[in-house]
C-alpha positions as CSV (number, residue, x, y, z in Angstrom):
1,X,17.3,25.4,-33.7
2,X,19.7,23.1,-31.7
3,X,20.0,25.7,-29.1
4,X,16.0,25.9,-28.9
5,X,15.8,22.1,-28.6
6,X,18.4,22.1,-25.9
7,X,16.6,24.8,-23.9
8,X,13.3,23.0,-24.3
9,X,14.6,19.8,-22.7
10,X,16.4,21.8,-20.0
11,X,13.0,23.3,-19.2
12,X,11.4,19.8,-18.9
13,X,14.3,18.6,-16.6
14,X,14.0,21.7,-14.3
15,X,10.4,21.3,-14.2
16,X,10.8,17.8,-12.8
17,X,12.4,19.3,-9.6
18,X,10.6,21.8,-7.3
19,X,12.3,22.8,-4.1
20,X,14.2,19.5,-4.0
21,X,11.0,17.5,-4.6
22,X,10.8,15.2,-7.7
23,X,7.6,15.9,-9.6
24,X,6.0,12.8,-11.0
25,X,3.8,13.8,-14.1
26,X,0.9,11.5,-13.6
27,X,-1.8,13.6,-15.2
28,X,0.3,14.3,-18.3
29,X,1.0,10.6,-18.9
30,X,-2.6,9.3,-18.4
31,X,-2.7,7.9,-21.8
32,X,1.0,6.8,-22.0
33,X,0.8,3.0,-21.9
34,X,3.5,0.3,-22.4
35,X,3.5,-3.4,-22.0
36,X,6.1,-4.2,-19.3
37,X,7.2,-7.7,-18.1
38,X,7.5,-8.5,-14.5
39,X,11.1,-9.6,-15.2
40,X,12.1,-6.0,-15.8
41,X,11.5,-5.1,-12.1
42,X,11.6,-8.4,-10.3
43,X,14.0,-11.4,-10.0
44,X,11.7,-14.0,-8.3
45,X,8.2,-14.8,-7.2
46,X,6.7,-17.1,-4.6
47,X,3.3,-18.4,-4.1
48,X,1.7,-19.0,-0.6
49,X,-1.8,-20.4,-0.6
50,X,-3.3,-19.4,2.7
51,X,-4.8,-22.6,4.6
52,X,-8.5,-22.7,4.5
53,X,-10.2,-24.1,7.7
54,X,-13.4,-23.2,9.7
55,X,-11.2,-21.3,12.0
56,X,-9.8,-18.9,9.3
57,X,-12.2,-18.3,6.6
58,X,-11.3,-14.9,5.1
59,X,-13.7,-12.5,3.5
60,X,-13.3,-10.7,0.3
61,X,-11.8,-7.4,1.7
62,X,-8.5,-7.9,3.6
63,X,-5.7,-6.0,4.8
64,X,-2.5,-8.0,4.4
65,X,1.0,-7.4,5.9
66,X,4.0,-9.6,5.3
67,X,6.6,-9.3,8.1
68,X,9.1,-11.4,9.9
69,X,8.4,-14.4,7.6
70,X,4.7,-14.2,8.6
71,X,1.6,-13.3,6.8
72,X,-0.9,-11.2,8.9
73,X,-4.4,-10.9,7.5
74,X,-7.2,-8.6,8.7
75,X,-10.6,-9.8,7.7
76,X,-13.4,-9.8,10.3
77,X,-10.7,-10.8,12.7
78,X,-6.9,-10.6,12.6
79,X,-5.2,-13.8,11.6
80,X,-1.5,-15.0,11.4
81,X,-0.2,-17.5,8.8
82,X,3.2,-19.1,8.1
83,X,4.9,-17.1,5.3
84,X,6.3,-20.2,3.5
85,X,3.6,-22.7,3.8
86,X,0.5,-20.6,4.3
87,X,-0.4,-22.8,7.4
88,X,-3.0,-21.1,9.7
89,X,-1.2,-20.4,12.9
90,X,-3.7,-18.5,15.2
91,X,-6.1,-15.6,15.6
92,X,-4.9,-12.4,17.3
93,X,-7.1,-11.0,19.8
94,X,-10.8,-11.0,19.5
95,X,-13.6,-8.9,18.4
96,X,-15.8,-7.0,20.9
97,X,-16.0,-4.0,23.2
98,X,-14.4,-5.4,26.3
99,X,-10.9,-5.0,27.7
100,X,-8.3,-6.1,25.0
101,X,-10.9,-6.5,22.3
102,X,-11.1,-4.6,19.1
103,X,-14.2,-3.3,17.2
104,X,-12.1,-3.6,13.9
105,X,-8.7,-4.8,13.1
106,X,-8.3,-3.0,9.7
107,X,-5.4,-0.9,10.9
108,X,-2.4,-2.6,12.4
109,X,1.3,-3.1,12.2
110,X,3.9,-5.7,13.3
111,X,7.1,-5.2,15.1
112,X,9.5,-8.1,14.3
113,X,12.1,-7.0,16.8
114,X,9.8,-7.7,19.7
115,X,7.3,-10.0,18.0
116,X,4.4,-7.7,18.8
117,X,1.3,-6.7,16.9
118,X,-0.2,-3.3,17.2
119,X,-4.0,-2.8,16.4
120,X,-5.3,0.7,16.3
121,X,-8.8,1.6,17.4
122,X,-10.6,5.1,17.4
123,X,-8.8,6.4,20.5
124,X,-6.4,3.7,21.7
125,X,-3.9,1.2,20.3
126,X,-3.9,-2.4,21.5
127,X,-0.7,-4.5,21.8
128,X,-0.6,-8.3,21.3
129,X,2.1,-11.0,21.0
130,X,2.3,-13.1,18.0
131,X,0.3,-15.8,19.7
132,X,-2.6,-13.4,20.0
133,X,-2.4,-12.8,23.7
134,X,-3.5,-9.2,24.7
135,X,-0.8,-7.3,26.5
136,X,-1.6,-3.7,27.1
137,X,-3.4,-0.6,25.9
138,X,-1.3,2.4,24.4
139,X,-2.5,5.9,23.6
140,X,-3.6,6.9,20.1
141,X,-5.0,10.4,20.5
142,X,-7.3,11.9,17.8
143,X,-7.0,8.6,15.7
144,X,-9.7,7.7,13.5
145,X,-9.0,4.8,11.1
146,X,-5.8,6.0,9.6
147,X,-2.8,4.0,8.7
148,X,0.2,3.2,11.0
149,X,3.7,2.0,10.5
150,X,6.9,1.4,12.6
151,X,9.2,4.4,12.4
152,X,11.9,2.2,14.0
153,X,12.1,-0.9,16.5
154,X,10.9,1.3,19.5
155,X,8.6,4.0,17.8
156,X,5.3,3.6,15.9
157,X,3.9,6.4,13.6
158,X,0.2,6.7,12.8
159,X,-1.9,9.1,10.8
160,X,-4.8,10.9,12.2
161,X,-7.0,10.8,8.9
162,X,-9.7,13.0,10.4
163,X,-7.3,16.0,10.7
164,X,-8.9,17.9,7.8
165,X,-12.2,18.2,9.9
166,X,-10.5,20.6,12.2
167,X,-11.2,24.4,12.2
168,X,-7.6,25.1,13.0
169,X,-5.3,26.5,10.5
170,X,-2.9,23.7,11.1
171,X,-3.8,20.3,12.6
172,X,-1.7,17.5,13.8
173,X,-1.7,14.8,11.3
174,X,1.0,12.4,12.3
175,X,1.7,11.0,15.8
176,X,4.6,9.1,17.1
177,X,4.2,6.7,20.0
178,X,7.3,5.5,22.0
179,X,6.5,1.8,22.5
180,X,8.9,1.5,25.5
181,X,7.6,4.6,27.4
182,X,4.1,4.0,26.3
183,X,3.2,7.5,25.4
184,X,3.0,10.0,22.4
185,X,6.4,11.7,21.9
186,X,5.9,13.7,18.7
187,X,3.3,15.2,16.5
188,X,3.7,16.6,13.0
189,X,1.2,19.2,11.7
190,X,-0.1,19.4,8.1
191,X,-1.6,22.5,6.6
192,X,-5.3,22.0,6.0
193,X,-6.7,23.4,2.8
194,X,-9.9,25.2,3.7
195,X,-11.5,23.9,0.6
196,X,-11.1,20.3,1.9
197,X,-12.3,20.8,5.5
198,X,-15.1,18.5,6.1
199,X,-14.6,16.6,2.8
200,X,-14.9,12.9,2.9
201,X,-12.6,10.8,0.8
202,X,-13.6,7.1,0.4
203,X,-11.8,6.6,-2.9
204,X,-8.3,6.6,-1.4
205,X,-6.7,6.5,2.0
206,X,-3.6,7.6,3.8
207,X,-0.7,5.1,3.5
208,X,2.9,4.5,4.6
209,X,5.7,2.5,2.7
210,X,9.4,1.9,3.6
211,X,12.3,2.3,1.3
212,X,16.0,2.3,2.0
213,X,15.5,2.2,5.7
214,X,13.2,5.2,5.8
215,X,9.4,5.5,6.3
216,X,7.5,7.5,3.7
217,X,3.9,8.8,4.0
218,X,1.1,10.0,1.6
219,X,-2.1,11.6,2.8
220,X,-5.2,10.8,0.8
221,X,-5.9,14.6,0.1
222,X,-2.3,15.5,-0.6
223,X,0.0,15.2,-3.7
224,X,3.1,15.1,-1.8
225,X,4.9,11.9,-0.4
226,X,6.8,12.7,2.6
227,X,9.8,11.2,4.3
228,X,9.5,11.1,8.1
229,X,12.9,11.9,9.5
230,X,12.0,12.0,13.2
231,X,8.9,12.1,15.4
232,X,8.6,15.8,14.8
233,X,9.9,16.3,11.3
234,X,9.0,15.2,7.8
235,X,10.3,16.4,4.5
236,X,8.6,16.2,1.0
237,X,10.5,14.0,-1.5
238,X,7.9,13.5,-4.4
239,X,4.9,15.3,-5.7
240,X,2.4,13.3,-7.7
241,X,1.2,15.8,-10.2
242,X,-2.6,15.1,-10.8
243,X,-3.1,18.6,-12.5
244,X,-6.7,19.5,-13.0
245,X,-7.8,15.8,-12.5
246,X,-7.9,16.0,-8.8
247,X,-11.1,15.0,-7.3
248,X,-13.7,17.9,-6.7
249,X,-14.7,18.0,-3.0
250,X,-16.8,21.1,-3.3
251,X,-19.7,19.1,-1.8
252,X,-18.3,18.1,1.4
253,X,-19.8,14.7,1.7
254,X,-20.3,13.9,-1.9
255,X,-18.6,10.4,-1.7
256,X,-21.2,9.2,0.6
257,X,-22.9,8.4,-2.6
258,X,-21.1,5.4,-4.3
259,X,-21.9,7.0,-7.8
260,X,-19.5,9.9,-6.9
261,X,-16.5,7.9,-5.8
262,X,-13.3,7.2,-7.7
263,X,-13.6,10.5,-9.6
264,X,-10.4,12.3,-10.8
265,X,-7.0,10.8,-10.2
266,X,-6.9,9.0,-6.7
267,X,-3.5,7.5,-5.6
268,X,-4.0,4.0,-4.1
269,X,-0.5,2.9,-3.1
270,X,3.1,3.3,-3.9
271,X,6.1,1.0,-3.8
272,X,9.6,2.3,-4.2
273,X,12.6,0.5,-5.5
274,X,16.1,1.5,-6.5
275,X,15.1,2.1,-10.1
276,X,11.5,2.9,-10.0
277,X,8.5,4.4,-8.0
278,X,5.5,2.1,-8.7
279,X,2.4,4.2,-8.4
280,X,-1.1,2.5,-8.5
281,X,-4.0,4.8,-9.0
282,X,-7.6,5.2,-10.4
283,X,-9.3,7.7,-12.7
284,X,-12.9,7.6,-13.3
285,X,-13.1,4.2,-11.9
286,X,-10.3,2.8,-14.3
287,X,-7.2,1.3,-12.6
288,X,-3.6,2.2,-13.5
289,X,-0.3,0.9,-12.7
290,X,2.2,3.8,-13.2
291,X,6.0,3.5,-13.4
292,X,8.2,6.3,-12.7
293,X,11.8,5.7,-13.8
294,X,13.9,7.6,-11.2
295,X,17.0,7.7,-13.4
296,X,15.3,8.9,-16.6
297,X,12.5,10.9,-14.8
298,X,9.9,9.3,-17.1
299,X,6.4,8.0,-16.3
300,X,4.3,5.4,-18.1
301,X,1.5,3.1,-17.4
302,X,2.2,-0.6,-17.4
303,X,-0.4,-2.7,-19.2
304,X,-0.7,-6.5,-20.0
305,X,-1.3,-8.0,-23.5
306,X,-5.1,-7.3,-23.1
307,X,-4.6,-3.6,-22.2
308,X,-5.3,-4.1,-18.4
309,X,-3.3,-2.4,-15.8
310,X,-0.3,-4.4,-14.4
311,X,3.0,-6.1,-15.2
312,X,2.8,-9.1,-17.4
313,X,4.0,-12.1,-15.5
314,X,6.6,-13.6,-17.7
315,X,8.3,-15.3,-14.8
316,X,5.8,-18.1,-14.3
317,X,2.6,-17.1,-16.0
318,X,-0.3,-16.0,-13.9
319,X,-2.4,-12.9,-13.5
320,X,-0.7,-9.5,-14.2
321,X,0.8,-7.8,-11.0
322,X,-0.4,-4.5,-9.7
323,X,0.4,-2.7,-6.5
324,X,-2.7,-3.2,-4.6
325,X,-3.8,-0.9,-1.6
326,X,-4.1,-2.6,1.8
327,X,-1.3,-4.9,1.1
328,X,1.7,-3.9,3.0
329,X,5.2,-5.0,1.8
330,X,8.7,-4.9,3.4
331,X,11.5,-3.4,1.5
332,X,12.3,-5.5,-1.5
333,X,9.2,-7.6,-1.6
334,X,5.9,-6.8,-3.2
335,X,2.9,-8.4,-1.6
336,X,-0.2,-9.3,-3.8
337,X,-3.3,-11.4,-2.7
338,X,-5.6,-12.9,-5.4
339,X,-8.9,-14.5,-4.9
340,X,-8.9,-18.3,-5.3
341,X,-12.1,-18.4,-7.3
342,X,-10.7,-15.9,-9.8
343,X,-7.5,-17.9,-10.2
344,X,-9.3,-21.2,-10.8
345,X,-11.8,-19.7,-13.3
346,X,-9.1,-17.9,-15.4
347,X,-6.3,-20.5,-15.1
348,X,-6.0,-21.2,-18.8
349,X,-5.8,-17.5,-19.4
350,X,-2.6,-17.3,-17.4
351,X,-0.7,-19.9,-19.4
352,X,2.5,-18.7,-21.2
353,X,5.2,-20.3,-23.3
354,X,8.8,-20.4,-22.0
355,X,8.5,-19.0,-18.5
356,X,11.7,-17.5,-17.3
357,X,11.4,-19.4,-14.0
358,X,10.5,-23.0,-14.9
359,X,10.8,-24.3,-11.3
360,X,8.6,-21.5,-9.9
361,X,6.1,-22.3,-12.8
362,X,6.0,-25.9,-11.4
363,X,5.2,-24.6,-8.0
364,X,2.5,-22.3,-9.4
365,X,0.9,-25.2,-11.2
366,X,0.8,-27.2,-8.0
367,X,-0.8,-24.3,-6.2
368,X,-3.5,-24.1,-8.9
369,X,-4.1,-27.9,-8.7
370,X,-5.1,-27.8,-5.1
371,X,-7.3,-24.6,-5.2
372,X,-11.1,-24.6,-5.1
373,X,-13.3,-21.6,-5.5
374,X,-13.8,-21.5,-1.8
375,X,-10.2,-21.6,-0.8
376,X,-8.6,-18.6,1.0
377,X,-6.6,-16.1,-1.2
378,X,-3.3,-17.0,-2.6
379,X,-0.3,-14.6,-1.5
380,X,2.3,-13.6,-4.1
381,X,5.6,-12.5,-2.8
382,X,7.6,-10.7,-5.6
383,X,11.4,-10.1,-5.0
384,X,12.2,-6.7,-6.7
385,X,15.7,-6.2,-8.4
386,X,18.0,-3.9,-6.5
387,X,20.6,-1.3,-8.0
388,X,20.9,-0.4,-11.6
């Protein structure tokens, strides 16, 4: 009997490694929930209320990046705020179809080494300085509205998220631009599943994240997370096993109808720490905050005391934390943005006894005291624990 049990657990262990990739059993643990305090993954939290003026009124849907002590927010336009005080600093570029203007600023990235901002358009990339001045146009072949990220101080990688529409057996999915030479220097192909060609995925999007000095990428149609090792090479490091709960794209443009969105398991975002892989995802329009323990190879969904997805904020009180899409974090810091109206309305619901960080709790109370329903969002900067 002991031998059988030993062999059983050996099978489980071996099943978690396939061709050097760690398999994360998302589907198998869909009902596996646990209340997890924020203090288990984080050591500190700061609150940055973004200044609200007529020059920087932000909409409900924002793409946020925290970099170089600055907070960049793409709403209707691209804005820059001070990362400590939340003071509005300036707009970056302008909206339009003329030279140096963008039709949308949803996909951008920041280069702290040169203090430059890169905004991707459908076929080009626009470069600005921090003050918002247009500098030049760079190539971005076959780009649609995919994600982008710095590969290093002189190279930027972006995803062509329309690669699955091609009729080729393989299509170029990732492109690297040399920012000094001003040209594309590498392409990485992705096998295109014939069943997905022409499919439309509006439930999740391509995204990049950084960990341990490396850039990782996940495509919206793919289960694999890849580490990008050079402009021409990527290797799979994780597989997010969605099993039979993958979305059905048999009808190519089914997601044009909003009623057909968020079906199956859709991976929204990933944040990696020394100890965990934090995976936010949806299934049948319900949100989940998955936690994969890298040491134990276990997966569980974090919920708060009310059974909602997220880490219970025992550091200061406040809303539970979840890794939201379109909120780009540097290594070691999780970025969250919460609507001011929501925070004002639910203030009493967030109260806790004996917060672990009383001084931060005082800061949190001060932020709430100065909020109105019409204020810009509040940015949460969460410092994650390193090592084991």
